[in-house]
N, C-alpha and C positions, 0 to 999 in steps of 0.2 A: 277274677275267678279264684285265685289263691286267698284272697281275703274272705271271701265267703266260705270256703272250706275250713279256713282257721277258726272263724267264728262258730261254725257248726262243731268242729272238733273240740273247742273250749266249753260249748254247751254240753256235748257229751260228756266230757271230763267231769263237769260240775254235777250233772245228774247222777253219774255213775259213782261219784264219791258219796253222794247222798244215799244212794241205793245200798252201797256196801255198809255204810254206817248204820242203816236201818234194820239190817238182817240180824236176826237173833243168832248170837254165838253160843258156844257151849258155857260160856261163863256168865251169860246174860246180855251185856252190851246195851246199846241205845234202843234196840228194838224191843227190849223186855218191857213189860208193863201189864196192865190189867186186860182181861179178856173182853172188855167192852169195845170191840171194833166192828167195823162193817163186815169183816170176814173172819173166818175161823184161823187158828194159828198156822194150820197145815195150808190153807189157801194163801195166806200172806207169805208164808215161806216159798211156796211155789211161785206166786207172782213175783217176789223179789229176786228169786233165782233166775227166773226167766228173763226179767227186766235186765238184771245184771249181764246175763249172757248175750243179749241182743245189744246192749251198750257196748260190751267188750268187742263184739264184732264189729260194731260201727267206728269204735276207736281204733281198731286195727285196720280197717279199710281206709279211714281218713288219714292215719299216719303213712300207710303205703302210698296213697295218692300224693300227699304232700312231699314225700322223698322223691317220688318219680317226677313231679312237677318241677322240684328244684333243680334236677338234673337233666330236664328235657333239653334245653338249648345250650348246655354247657359244652364247649368244644374241648378237645383233648389239648393238653399243653405238655411242652417238653421241660424236663427238669433242668435243662442246660440254660435255659433262658431264650433260646432262639425258637421260632415256630417249627413244629415237627415237620411241615411240609417243605421247608426251605432246603433246597439242594444247592447246586452251583449258582454263584452269582451271575447276574445278567452278561457280564463281560466275557465269560467263559474261562477266565483263568483262576486258579485256586487262589484262595487267600492265605498269605504267608503268615506263620505263627509270629507273635511278638518276639523280638530279639532280646528284650531286657524288661525287667519288671515283673516276671512271672514268679511264682512261689518256688518252682524248682531252681531257678536262677539265684533267687535270694538265699534259698538254703544251701546251695553250693558255695556261694560267697562267704556264708557264715561258717561253714565247715572248713573252708580254706583259711580263713582268719584264726580259727581255733588250731589249726595244725602248725601254723607259723610260731616260732619260739617267740616269747614274750620278752621285751626289752629288760635289761637288768635294772633293779630299782635304784634310784639315785640316793635313797636315804632309807632309815628304817620304815618297815612296813608292819602293818597290823596283820596278824595270821588270818587267813581266810579258810573257811571250811571248803572241802571239795564237794 
């Protein structure tokens, strides 16, 4: 189903590009040429304007359908990484948070290391910028 709509969508796009390029612009454009056509210039302009409007409506509808179809079976997900519907575990006891290895624990350890006085240098040192 989606493939069929994509093919129709691409066909509409190709024909709409051609219809827009054939329209007569104020500066001339590709639609400019001799008066030897099967329709008058006013009739051609009306036909191309209506064709462009119909193709634009078809492009809009197929775009809306494709975006709706893409999200039709998508289930909501949690940004935390666990399913949104997951509550308490089957055992009934809450899960204890990790005791080490967390980002807050590592930041606390780094802060404690920075607050401890540095050992005295054993020899000459290169000056360091702060």
